[in-house]
C-alpha distance (Angstrom), angle and dihedral (degrees) to the residues before:
residue distance angle dihedral
M1 . . .
K2 3.79 . .
E3 3.82 90.2 .
L4 3.81 91.3 54.9
A5 3.80 95.1 56.6
N6 3.81 93.2 84.6
N7 3.77 101.3 17.5
D8 3.78 131.2 140.8
Q9 3.81 97.5 166.6
S10 3.76 130.8 99.6
L11 3.78 115.3 -102.0
T12 3.81 90.7 -109.3
S13 3.81 92.8 54.4
L14 3.79 92.1 45.5
L15 3.81 93.9 48.7
H16 3.81 92.9 47.3
R17 3.81 90.0 52.3
L18 3.81 93.2 47.0
S19 3.79 90.9 48.0
R20 3.78 92.2 50.8
E21 3.82 95.9 43.9
N22 3.81 97.3 43.3
G23 3.80 104.1 29.0
I24 3.81 92.7 -121.4
P25 3.81 115.0 146.8
L26 3.81 112.1 -105.9
S27 3.81 90.5 -130.7
T28 3.83 90.3 58.7
L29 3.79 91.8 50.6
K30 3.82 92.0 47.9
L31 3.80 91.9 50.4
N32 3.79 92.2 49.9
A33 3.81 91.8 46.5
R34 3.80 89.8 53.3
I35 3.82 90.7 49.9
L36 3.82 91.6 49.3
R37 3.82 89.7 50.1
E38 3.81 92.0 49.4
L39 3.82 88.6 51.9
G40 3.80 90.0 53.0
L41 3.80 93.7 -116.7
I42 3.81 98.1 117.0
S43 3.79 138.5 18.1
Y44 3.76 132.3 -157.9
G45 3.76 139.6 170.0
S46 3.76 132.7 -106.9
I47 3.78 136.5 -136.7
R48 3.82 89.6 -79.5
D49 3.81 96.8 36.7
R50 3.81 106.5 45.1
R51 3.79 113.8 -168.1
P52 3.79 137.0 133.9
A53 3.77 120.8 -85.8
R54 3.80 111.0 -107.3
L55 3.76 144.9 171.9
E56 3.78 116.6 -99.8
R57 3.82 120.9 -140.0
L58 3.80 91.3 -92.8
G59 3.81 89.4 48.9
V60 3.81 91.0 53.4
F61 3.80 88.7 50.0
V62 3.82 92.7 51.6
Q63 3.80 92.0 44.3
R64 3.80 91.5 53.8
L65 3.79 91.2 48.4
L66 3.80 89.9 52.2
W67 3.83 91.8 48.5
G68 3.80 92.7 51.3
E69 3.80 96.6 -104.3
S70 3.80 95.3 119.8
E71 3.82 96.4 141.0
R72 3.79 92.4 52.4
A73 3.81 91.7 43.4
S74 3.80 95.1 53.5
L75 3.81 94.2 44.4
E76 3.80 93.2 50.4
L77 3.79 92.8 47.8
V78 3.81 90.3 53.0
Y79 3.82 94.2 46.7
Q80 3.81 93.9 46.1
S81 3.81 94.7 53.0
């Protein structure tokens, strides 16, 4: 999720780069991306609907909680509702 915070790449490009840089199998990254999308934390395009992968509002909230910014995360979720 950290990589999606400032991303302008397609999911495929991002996952290929992460796989290459970190030695993580591409299949593992794809599975986890699909799980994150099903949880509503990230979104990404498809072959027909090309758009960059990005964090959704809930994903930003979770990311901030994980980075120790819980006060900011909860306030922004309330104000964005």
